[in-house]
C-alpha angles and dihedrals in degrees: 000000000000118000109203128154115230088253092052091049091050092050093047092049091049090051092047092049089051089051090050087054090051091052091049088049089055090055090051091047091055092045090050093050093240119182114284093236090054090052091047091050090051091050091053090048091051092048090051090051091051090048088055091054090045091053092050092051092046090050090052091047092052094044095049118013099035095036093048093047092051093043092051092038090235120142091323093148092050094048091050091047090051091052093047090049090050092049090049089059089064091075 
């Protein structure tokens, strides 16, 4: 279960909406025959924005889900295995 404050949720949603705008901008760039390097730069920018959201969610997961499971001795190994499996998908 995710543990986000209302302020954290608001910030994440704002960031995700901005990323959605970047993705829509990429579609327009392709439609408008923009220079390849401009499109590539926008892709890199969008990826960096997504990485920022990913880091924030991972931090919350570690601070709450993993920490709580280890503290309460509940499924800690499974939660860690799930996170390691997720991180392995990044390759």
